[in-house]
C-alpha positions in Angstrom: 11.4 8.7 -29.5 13.0 11.9 -28.2 15.7 13.4 -30.8 19.5 15.0 -29.9 20.0 18.4 -31.1 21.7 18.9 -35.1 25.1 18.1 -35.7 26.7 14.1 -35.6 29.5 13.8 -33.9 31.4 10.6 -35.3 33.1 7.9 -33.3 35.7 6.4 -35.2 33.2 6.1 -38.4 29.7 6.1 -36.2 27.9 8.5 -36.6 26.1 9.6 -33.3 23.0 11.6 -35.1 20.4 14.0 -33.6 17.4 15.9 -34.9 17.7 19.5 -35.7 16.2 22.7 -36.4 16.9 23.5 -40.3 17.5 27.4 -39.7 15.9 28.9 -42.8 13.0 27.0 -42.5 12.5 25.9 -39.0 11.2 22.6 -39.6 13.1 19.6 -37.3 16.0 18.0 -39.6 16.5 14.5 -38.3 18.9 11.9 -40.3 17.2 9.8 -42.9 19.4 6.9 -41.4 17.8 6.9 -38.2 14.5 7.6 -39.4 14.5 4.1 -41.6 16.2 2.6 -38.3 13.3 4.0 -35.9 10.4 3.0 -38.8 11.2 -0.6 -38.9 12.7 -1.1 -35.6 10.1 0.5 -33.4 6.5 -2.0 -32.5 3.3 -1.0 -31.6 3.8 -1.6 -28.2 7.6 0.5 -28.2 5.8 3.5 -29.3 4.4 3.7 -25.4 7.4 2.8 -24.1 9.3 5.5 -22.4 11.3 8.4 -24.9 14.3 8.8 -22.5 14.9 4.5 -22.2 14.0 4.8 -26.3 16.6 7.8 -27.1 19.3 6.6 -24.3 19.1 3.3 -26.3 19.6 4.8 -29.8 22.6 7.1 -29.3 24.2 3.6 -27.6 23.4 1.7 -30.3 25.7 3.7 -32.7 28.9 2.9 -30.9 31.9 2.0 -32.7 33.2 -0.8 -30.2 36.7 -0.6 -33.4 37.3 2.7 -31.9 40.3 2.6 -29.6 39.6 3.2 -25.5 42.3 3.3 -22.8 40.3 0.6 -20.3 40.1 1.6 -16.5 40.3 5.8 -17.6 38.9 8.2 -15.2 37.0 11.6 -16.8 36.7 14.2 -14.5 34.2 16.9 -15.4 34.1 20.4 -14.0 30.6 22.2 -14.2 30.2 25.5 -14.4 26.7 24.3 -11.8 25.9 21.4 -10.4 22.6 22.6 -9.7 19.4 23.7 -11.7 17.5 21.7 -14.1 19.8 21.8 -16.8 22.6 20.8 -15.6 21.0 17.7 -13.6 19.8 17.1 -17.1 23.2 17.0 -18.6 24.6 15.4 -15.7 22.4 12.6 -16.5 23.6 12.3 -19.9 27.4 12.1 -19.2 25.8 8.8 -16.3 24.0 7.4 -19.0 26.8 8.3 -21.8 29.6 6.4 -19.4 27.3 3.3 -18.8 26.6 2.9 -22.4 29.6 3.0 -22.7 31.2 0.5 -20.2 28.4 -2.3 -21.7 29.5 -2.0 -25.1 32.9 -2.5 -24.6 32.5 -5.3 -22.2 34.3 -3.3 -19.5 33.8 -4.1 -15.6 35.2 -3.7 -12.0 38.7 -2.0 -12.5 38.5 -2.0 -16.5 35.1 0.7 -16.2 35.9 4.4 -17.6 34.6 6.3 -14.6 33.5 9.8 -14.6 33.0 12.4 -11.3 30.9 15.5 -12.0 32.1 18.5 -9.7 31.4 22.2 -9.6 29.6 25.2 -8.0 26.3 25.8 -6.8 26.1 29.0 -8.4 27.6 29.4 -11.8 28.7 33.0 -11.2 31.4 31.2 -8.3 34.1 31.7 -10.5 36.4 31.1 -7.7 35.3 27.6 -6.5 35.3 26.5 -10.0 39.2 27.3 -10.8 39.7 25.9 -6.8 37.6 22.8 -8.4 39.5 23.0 -11.6 43.4 22.9 -9.2 41.8 19.9 -6.8 40.9 17.7 -9.9 44.2 18.4 -12.3 46.1 17.3 -9.2 44.8 14.1 -9.2 45.9 13.4 -12.9 42.6 12.5 -14.6 42.4 10.7 -18.3 40.0 13.6 -19.4 39.0 16.7 -18.0 35.6 18.2 -19.4 35.2 21.8 -18.6 32.4 24.2 -19.1 34.0 27.3 -18.3 31.7 30.4 -15.9 34.8 32.8 -17.0 36.1 32.2 -20.6 39.4 33.5 -19.2 40.1 32.4 -15.8 40.7 28.6 -16.2 43.8 29.6 -18.0 46.7 28.6 -15.7 44.9 25.3 -14.8 44.4 24.9 -18.8 48.2 25.4 -19.1 48.6 23.0 -16.4 46.9 20.1 -17.9 48.6 20.3 -21.5 51.9 20.0 -19.3 50.1 17.3 -17.6 49.1 15.4 -21.1 45.3 15.5 -19.8 43.3 15.7 -23.1 40.6 19.0 -22.3 37.4 19.0 -23.5 35.0 21.8 -23.5 31.6 21.9 -23.2 28.2 24.3 -23.2 30.7 27.1 -22.5 33.9 27.3 -24.1 37.4 29.3 -22.8 38.9 32.1 -24.7 41.8 30.5 -25.6 40.5 27.5 -27.7 44.3 26.3 -28.7 44.1 25.0 -24.9 41.0 22.3 -25.6 40.9 19.4 -27.9 37.2 20.1 -29.1 34.3 21.7 -27.8 30.8 20.7 -27.6 28.1 23.2 -27.5 24.8 24.9 -28.5 25.5 27.0 -31.4 24.6 30.2 -28.8 24.7 33.1 -31.6 21.9 31.0 -32.9 20.0 31.1 -29.9 20.7 34.9 -29.6 19.1 35.3 -33.1 16.3 33.2 -32.7 15.4 35.2 -30.0 15.6 38.6 -31.4 13.6 37.3 -34.9 10.5 35.6 -32.2 11.0 38.7 -29.8 10.5 41.5 -32.4 8.0 39.8 -34.1 6.3 39.6 -31.1 6.1 43.4 -30.7 5.5 44.2 -34.0 9.1 44.6 -35.4 8.8 48.7 -33.3 9.7 49.8 -29.5 11.8 49.5 -26.3 13.9 46.4 -25.7 15.8 44.8 -22.2 18.8 42.5 -22.0 18.6 40.5 -18.8 21.6 38.6 -19.2 24.3 36.1 -17.3 27.2 36.9 -16.5 29.0 38.8 -19.3 32.3 37.0 -18.4 30.7 33.3 -19.7 30.7 33.1 -23.5 27.7 31.4 -23.7 26.4 34.4 -22.3 28.4 36.7 -24.8 27.4 34.9 -27.9 23.8 34.9 -26.6 23.8 38.6 -26.7 25.7 39.3 -29.7 23.0 36.8 -32.0 20.0 38.5 -30.2 21.5 42.3 -31.2 22.4 41.1 -34.8 18.8 39.9 -35.1 17.6 43.6 -34.0 19.9 45.2 -36.2 17.6 44.0 -39.2 14.4 45.7 -37.0 15.4 49.7 -36.7 12.2 50.8 -35.0 13.3 48.2 -31.8 16.1 50.0 -29.4 17.7 48.1 -26.6 17.2 50.7 -24.3 19.2 48.3 -21.1 21.4 45.9 -20.8 22.4 43.9 -17.4 24.4 41.3 -16.4 24.4 39.1 -13.4 28.1 40.0 -12.5 28.0 43.2 -13.1 25.3 44.6 -10.5 24.9 43.9 -6.8 21.7 41.9 -6.5 19.8 40.9 -10.1 16.6 41.1 -9.2 16.6 44.4 -7.9 18.0 45.7 -11.1 15.3 44.2 -12.9 12.6 46.0 -10.8 14.5 49.1 -11.2 15.1 48.7 -15.2 10.9 48.2 -15.8 10.8 51.2 -13.1 12.8 53.5 -15.4 11.0 51.8 -18.6 6.9 51.5 -18.2 6.7 51.5 -21.5 9.0 48.4 -22.7 7.8 46.2 -24.9 10.4 43.7 -24.7 12.8 41.8 -22.7 14.9 39.1 -23.3 16.5 36.8 -20.9 19.7 35.0 -21.5 19.8 31.4 -19.3 17.6 29.6 -17.1 18.7 31.2 -13.8 18.1 34.7 -15.8 14.3 33.9 -16.7 13.3 32.2 -13.9 14.4 34.9 -11.4 12.9 37.6 -14.3 9.7 35.3 -14.1 9.3 35.7 -10.1 9.1 39.7 -10.0 5.8 40.9 -9.5 4.6 43.1 -12.4 1.5 45.2 -12.9 -1.1 43.9 -15.0 -1.7 44.3 -18.3 1.6 46.5 -19.0 4.2 43.5 -18.6 6.6 43.5 -21.5 6.7 40.7 -23.8 9.1 38.2 -22.4 11.8 35.7 -24.9 13.8 32.9 -22.2 16.3 30.6 -22.7 16.4 27.0 -21.5 13.0 25.6 -21.1 12.7 25.1 -17.1 9.8 24.1 -15.4 8.6 27.3 -14.1 9.1 28.5 -18.0 7.0 26.2 -19.4 4.2 27.5 -16.5 4.6 31.0 -17.6 4.6 29.9 -21.8 1.0 27.7 -20.7 -0.7 31.0 -18.5 0.5 33.3 -21.3 3.3 35.5 -19.1 5.9 34.0 -21.5 5.9 34.1 -25.7 8.2 31.0 -25.6 11.4 30.0 -24.8 14.9 28.8 -27.3 15.8 25.8 -25.8 18.6 23.4 -25.6 19.0 19.7 -25.2 20.9 19.0 -22.1 20.5 15.1 -22.0 22.3 15.0 -25.6 24.9 17.5 -24.6 25.7 15.7 -21.7 25.6 12.9 -23.7 27.9 13.7 -26.9 30.2 15.4 -24.0 31.4 12.2 -22.8 31.4 10.3 -25.7 33.9 12.8 -27.2 36.1 12.3 -24.1 35.8 8.2 -24.4 37.9 9.2 -28.0 40.5 11.2 -25.9 41.3 8.8 -23.5 44.3 7.0 -25.9 47.7 8.9 -26.8 46.4 11.8 -29.3 48.3 9.8 -32.4 45.8 7.1 -32.0 42.6 9.1 -32.1 40.2 9.0 -35.0 40.9 11.2 -37.6 37.0 11.7 -37.4 36.9 13.5 -33.8 36.0 16.9 -35.4 37.0 20.1 -32.8 34.1 21.9 -32.4 30.2 20.7 -33.3 27.9 23.0 -32.5 24.2 22.1 -31.8 20.8 24.3 -32.6 18.5 24.8 -30.1 14.7 24.6 -31.0 11.5 27.5 -30.5 8.7 26.3 -27.6 5.9 27.9 -27.6 1.7 26.5 -26.9 2.3 25.1 -30.9 4.7 22.7 -29.1 5.1 22.7 -25.9 3.0 19.2 -25.1 4.4 17.7 -28.7 6.2 13.9 -27.7 9.1 15.3 -30.3 10.2 18.3 -28.4 9.9 16.4 -24.7 14.0 16.2 -24.6 14.2 19.9 -24.6 12.0 20.6 -22.1 13.4 20.1 -18.7 12.1 18.6 -14.9 10.6 16.2 -16.9 
C-alpha cells in the first residue's frame, strides 16, 4: 500500500503515521507498528486492491474518537491554488479526511463537519487569495486552513481571524509570523532544495554553471527550497549559480528562461522549484544534445514522462494527498476551545520528500508521490 510522508501526527494519542525518507541513508523509514498491521491484516486478495483505498483506510483507522470534536464545525480552506495536479490531489486528501472523520464519529446531517475549498487558479494571484480570505473570515468558520501565496500578505486577515477566535492551520506554505497560526503542516522544503542540489551536483560531476528557475520569491516554500539548494551547492566549489529567476520578478517566466539558456549556452544544470515552473521549462524547445541536466519538483504527469524519455534527471516529490489529509486531521482537533485541544497536537510537522527517477518511477510504494494517477 502507499505510505504517507515521514513525520507522524498525534490525534489525541493516536499516531497517524507515514512512511518517510531517511535523510542519512535515503532509505524508506516506515513505522514498525503500521508495517506489522499491514502484514497481519492484508490478504492476498487485498494486495491487488486499489492502493488509494488501502491508504485511506489505514489513515482512517488511526482516528481516535475519544478526542473532543465540535460537531457541525465548518473548516474553510483557502489554498494557494485550486488548479493543477498537486492541488487537486491535496484537495482529494482533504475531502477524504472530512468523510472519514464524520464516519468515525458517527456524525450525520447537521452534525457533520463540513469543508469548503477555495483559492485562485494561479498561485501568483495573491490579490485573489487575500480577497477570498476576507470573504471567508467574514463567514466566521470554526477553523481556517491557509496555504499562503505571499508569506507577508495575509497579516491583516490573520489578525481578523484571531479577533474572531478562528483557529488557523497553515499548510504547504507558511506565513512569516508563525505566532498567528495554531499549527503548520507541510513538506520540509529546505530538504527539498538540498536533495535537488545533491542530485544535480552528482549528475553534472560537481562542476559547471547552474541556473535556478523558481516560483514566486515571496512564497515561503520557494524561499526554503532555494535556500536548501544553495546549501547543498556550497559543498561543491566548482559549481556556480549564474542565473536565479522568480516568476514574480519577471514579466514572462518562459521568455526569461529561454533568454537564460541563450545567455549561458554552456549551462550544465537547471533546478526548477515547483510543478508549474518545471512543466513550463519542459515546454521550452532546446537544441539537441546541448540541454542542461534538469532536476524538478513535484512529479506531475509531464515530469514523469520527461524522466522516462531522459529529458529530466529526476524529481524531488511530495505526497499532496497525505498532506491534505493530515491538514484536516489537525484542523479537526482545533474545532474545540484551545483549553480542550489535545496536548499531543504538535505545532510544526514537516514531511520528507522522496527522489523519483527511472529506478523507482514504477514502484508501487512511490505511487502517492506521482501526480495525475
